[in-house]
N, C-alpha and C positions, 0 to 999 in steps of 0.2 A: 263648117271649117273650123278647127279651135286656133286661136292666137296663141295659146301656152300649151306647152306638152303637160306642165306639173306647176300647178299652183300650191305653194306651200303656207297654210297658216299655222303660225304658232310663235315661237319666241324666239328673241334677239338678245344675247347676253354678251358682256366683257368677259371670258375667262381669264382668272388670276389664277396661276399655275405655279405649282414649287416641287420641284424633286425630293424626295425625303428618302431615306434608307427604310425608315419605316413608319405606319400610319401609327399616332400618338392612341395611347389608350386614355379611359376619363381619367380627366384631370392631371394629365402629362404633358409636359412641352417638350417638343423633340425639333432640333434645328434642320433647317431645310438648304435647298439652293438657291439662288437668285430669282427673284419673284419675274416673271414672263406675264405680258397681258398679250390674249389673242382674242380676236373675234370669234363669238360661239355663240350658245343657244342652240337649241333640237332645232327650231324652225329655220333660223339661220342657216343653221351647219347644212342643212337638207337641202335649200335652197343652191347653195354654192354647190353641194356634191354633184347635183342634178346637173346644173349648169357646166361644171367641169366637164362632164361625160357628153356634152353637147344637146341638151333636151332647153328648150323654149321655156324658161322658167320665171315666174312671179311669186313673190313674197308679199304675204300680207300680215303685218306685224306691228308692234308699238316700239319705240326707242324715246329715250329721253333726249333733250335739247341739252346735251352736254358732249364732253371728249370722247365718251364710251360711245355714244350713238353715232357721232360723226366717223369712228374708226368702222362702227359696225355698217354704214351706208358706204362707206369706200370700198370695205370689202366685197360688199353684195355687187356691187356696178364694176369692180375689178372683174369680178366674174363673169358679169355678162348677165346677171341677174336682175330683170325688171321691178325698179322701188318703187313704182307708183302707188302700190299699196301700203307702203311703210308710212306709218302716223307717226309724229314728231310730237313731244311734248306729254303733261299729263305727271309726269314722276320720273327721277332717274333712272337711266338707262340699268336694266337686270345684269347682277354680276353674278357668277357662278365661281367658288373658291375650290380649286383642286387641287389633290396632292396625288403625286407618281412614284411610285416604289419602284425598285430596280428591275422586278419582272413586267413593269409595264402598266400594272395594273391601276386603276384609280378610285378615290374616294371623291363625292363631290356635293358641295352645299350650294344651293342656290337662293339668292335674294330676286325674288321676281322683278321688283321695280314698275317699271312701265308695261310688262308685259301682263301684269295683273290689272292693268286698264285697258286691254284690247276687249272689248264687249259685244253683245250681240248687234247692238246698233252699227258698229262698225263692221259687222260682216254684212248685215244689210245695206248701208251704204258703198260696199265693194261687189256689189252685183253685178256690175260689168265683168270684173275679174273672174267672179265664179262660172258667168255663163260663158267664158271665154277659155275654159280651163278642161283638157281632156281628163285629166287627173286631178283631184285635191287630196293632200297629204296632212295630217293635224297627228298633233302631239298633246301632251298634257300639263306642259308649262304656262299653259296659259289658262284662264277660268273655263271649268268643265261646262256651263252653261254656254260660253262663246261656241264650244268645240260643237253641242250639241244643235246650235245654230247653222255653223257650217253645214253638218249633216241633212238638216232639215232644208238646205237652201241648193243643195244640187240639182243640177239642170239633168234631165231624163237622157240618159246614154252616157254620162262621167261616171267615174270611179273614184270612190274613197277610200282612202288608205289611212289607217289608225295604228300608230304605235303609242299604246297607253302607259308613256313615262314622264315623269313619275307615276308610278301605279297608285289607283285609287278604286273601289267599287264603281261598276259604270250600269248606268240605267239600260234597261232593255232596248229603248229607243234608239240609241248611240250602236249598241251591238248590233242591230238587226240592221243598221245604215252601212256597215262596214262591209265592202266589198274584200278587202282582206284586213284582218287583224294579226299585226307582229306584236309578237311579246317574248319576252326571254322567260329562265323560270321564275325568277322573282316577280315578275310582273303578273305570270299566270297565277301564283299562289294569291296574290293579293286581290285580284278579279276573283278566282274560284272560292278561295278560302282555303286555308293550309288544309283542313280537315277532308276536303274533297280532291285533293292534289295527290290522288294515290297512283302508283303504279309507274308505268314508262311515260315519256315525254307523248310517244304516241296516244295514250288516253288522255292527257292533258289536251291534246288537239282535239280530240276527238268532243271532249266534254266542254269545251268551248265552241267547238263549231254547233255544238245543239242549243247555244245559246243565241244564234243569230247571224252571226256572221257569214258572208258567201264562202269564205275561205280562211285558214288560220296558218299562219307560219310561227313556228317555234324556233327559236335561234339557241343554240346549244354551245356557242364559243368554240373550243377547239374542237368540239366532235361534229359539227357542221351546222346543219338546221333540218328541220323536217317540214313538209307542205301537206295540208290537210284539206280536201273539197269532200263534197258527198260522192264522188266517186273512189276516195281511198286517201291513203297517207302514204308520203313516199319521204324517204333521206335523201338529204343535199350534201353531197361530201365534203369536208372541210378543206380548206388551200394551207399549206404546210407554209410557213414564213417564220422568222423571228421576230416577234413581237417588241417592239421599241416603247411603244404610248397606245394603250386602246381607246384614249379620248376621242369620240366621236365616231368611232367605228359603225355603230349601230346606226348613226345618224346617215351615214354612205351607205349602208345597206339597205336602209329604211328607201332613202332617194333612187338608189339603182333600182330597187325591186318596183317601186312605184312607176318610175319611168318606162321601164320595159313591159310591164302590164298594159301600159297605155299605147303602147308600139304594134300590141298584139300578141307578144310572148306568151307562152303558158306560163302557169305559176312555177311550175319547176325550173322553167329555164331562166324566168327571172330571178329566182332565188338563187340559181346556180351562178348568174352573172353579180348579182348582188354581193355573194359571199367573195368572189374574185376583187369586186371594189373593195369590200372591208379588208381584204388580205392586203392590200397594198396600203391601205391607210394605215394598218398598226404598226407597218415598218416605220413610221416617220413621228416626228414629235408634233405636238398640237393638233387642233381639230381640223379646222377648214385649211391650213396649209398642208394638211399631209394627204386632202383628198386627190385621186389621179384622174387625168384625162383619159378618153375612151381609149386613145393608143397605148397607153401604160397600161391597161387592164388588159388590152389584146397581146401586149408582149408577153405579159404574166403567163394568160393562157397557153401560148405557142412557146412557153419555157425559153423566150429570148430577152426577158428583163433581166434588172439586175436585183429583184426583189429575193431574197433568201430567207 
């Protein structure tokens, strides 16, 4: 019996967000809207997204002993996330500087701060959390060696989901540990190398699958997603909505998919559900504030929701 449906190991940042008419070019200054500060970070985002959906969720992360750290802890607890694994101190809380244009697209620069101090030793000390979790999810806003340590510490029978963002080349041992690898086009390019990223997304997925993961999901924005296993490749239709802000949408997708896999859903079923979660999220401002409840996702699926 698992105590947690999902353990997220990853980053926790304060998101500093500014709306802009357009993103500046090199050497250029543009005026933006008022600065807004939101709890964020890929790890913290995924934990909140899963908890909002009803998953029993825990977070293993590190924040600073500062106002941004307290903001993040408060947000996790308000969503129902178990924060026993959140370590405090060692460096200032990580910060993400985000600009959002009128179409809802964003550009992000991250200062890792305390996230860079989450170590393999911290993973070893969190053995109880790892043993108690049905699914473990990770990203790459923490040191790569820490993510490798997570994969090496998995209990038999637990699932490991990796979203390699921000992307970098991955060691074979980490790819082989992935039950599901979730990438977008940019992440696929970095992992495979641009010279090897020819053809259609189905080809990317098959090439990634040959690197060791048991399954691969490629997210394609407004074109939906595709899922690949040894049995074949299938497309997942997009959900049409009017996007306001895409910040955190990928994190909500990953969290929803990871949780659903742990409940016994097939990869295609989990991805289709995750697409609906992400669709609701992009219709709202911010990252964690935009994540839906299970009832809101169901309303979208039934056509009874207010998402347009």
